[in-house]
C-alpha positions in Angstrom: -58.6 -39.0 -78.0 -55.2 -40.7 -78.3 -56.3 -43.6 -76.1 -59.7 -45.3 -76.7 -61.6 -48.1 -75.0 -60.3 -51.4 -75.8 -56.6 -50.4 -76.2 -53.7 -52.1 -74.6 -51.6 -49.6 -72.5 -48.6 -49.4 -70.3 -48.5 -47.5 -67.0 -45.5 -45.0 -67.0 -46.0 -43.3 -63.7 -47.7 -44.0 -60.3 -48.1 -47.0 -57.9 -48.7 -49.5 -60.7 -45.7 -48.2 -62.9 -44.6 -50.7 -65.4 -47.8 -52.8 -65.7 -49.9 -53.3 -68.7 -53.6 -53.5 -69.1 -56.7 -53.1 -71.1 -58.8 -49.8 -71.2 -62.2 -50.3 -69.8 -63.6 -46.9 -69.9 -62.4 -43.4 -71.0 -63.6 -40.0 -69.7 -62.5 -37.4 -72.2 -63.9 -34.5 -70.4 -61.9 -35.2 -67.2 -58.8 -36.7 -69.2 -59.0 -39.9 -67.3 -59.3 -43.7 -68.1 -59.8 -46.8 -66.0 -57.6 -49.9 -66.8 -58.6 -53.4 -66.2 -56.7 -54.9 -62.9 -54.7 -51.6 -62.3 -55.2 -48.8 -59.8 -57.5 -51.0 -57.6 -59.2 -49.2 -54.9 -61.3 -50.9 -52.0 -64.6 -49.4 -51.1 -66.3 -50.6 -47.8 -70.0 -50.8 -48.1 -72.2 -50.8 -45.1 -75.1 -53.3 -44.5 -78.3 -51.7 -45.8 -80.9 -54.1 -43.7 -80.8 -55.6 -40.4 -78.9 -59.0 -40.5 -77.0 -58.2 -43.8 -73.4 -58.3 -43.7 -71.1 -55.3 -45.0 -68.8 -56.0 -47.9 -65.6 -54.8 -49.5 -65.9 -53.9 -53.2 -62.6 -53.7 -55.3 -62.8 -51.6 -58.5 -60.3 -50.1 -61.0 -60.3 -46.4 -60.2 -59.7 -44.0 -63.2 -56.3 -42.5 -63.6 -54.9 -39.6 -65.7 -54.1 -40.3 -69.4 -50.6 -38.5 -69.0 -49.6 -41.7 -66.9 -50.1 -44.2 -69.7 -48.6 -44.9 -73.0 -50.4 -46.8 -75.9 -48.8 -50.2 -76.9 -48.8 -50.5 -80.5 -50.5 -53.7 -81.8 -48.0 -53.9 -84.7 -44.6 -53.4 -83.1 -45.7 -54.2 -79.6 -43.7 -51.3 -78.0 -45.0 -48.5 -75.9 -45.3 -45.3 -78.1 -46.6 -42.0 -78.5 -49.7 -41.5 -80.9 -49.7 -39.3 -83.9 -52.5 -38.5 -86.5 -52.7 -39.0 -90.1 -55.3 -37.7 -92.4 -56.6 -39.3 -95.6 -58.9 -37.9 -98.2 -61.5 -40.0 -100.1 -64.2 -39.0 -102.6 -64.2 -36.9 -105.8 -64.6 -33.1 -106.4 -66.7 -31.0 -103.8 -67.6 -34.2 -101.8 -64.1 -35.0 -100.4 -64.2 -36.6 -96.9 -61.0 -36.4 -94.5 -60.6 -39.3 -92.2 -58.4 -39.1 -89.2 -56.2 -42.1 -88.1 -54.0 -42.8 -85.3 -50.5 -43.8 -86.1 -47.6 -45.4 -84.2 -44.7 -42.9 -83.9 -42.2 -45.6 -83.9 -43.2 -47.9 -86.7 -45.4 -45.5 -88.6 -48.2 -48.0 -88.9 -51.9 -47.0 -88.5 -53.6 -48.3 -85.2 -57.1 -48.2 -86.1 
């Protein structure tokens, strides 16, 4: 995944275009993520018992990952994400580790 939970992102399309926020939840199977304070929807809840009042619940709805760009923690600019592999270990027990990198400043993100 190019965007993970806890990342700071910028919205590049939709009703919240230009706003930034923190990723709360990622749904990789559906290619969606919900962002704190953005894409707010209101759900009206009916009263369940006699005498109880109905209520309006506001919640951040998930939006497509193609509508967001990661903000690099090092350079502070919205950027596309690339990957870099590094090998560690000796002989037959070499392990490849995958890192996310900023395409603008070439620094690792994780």
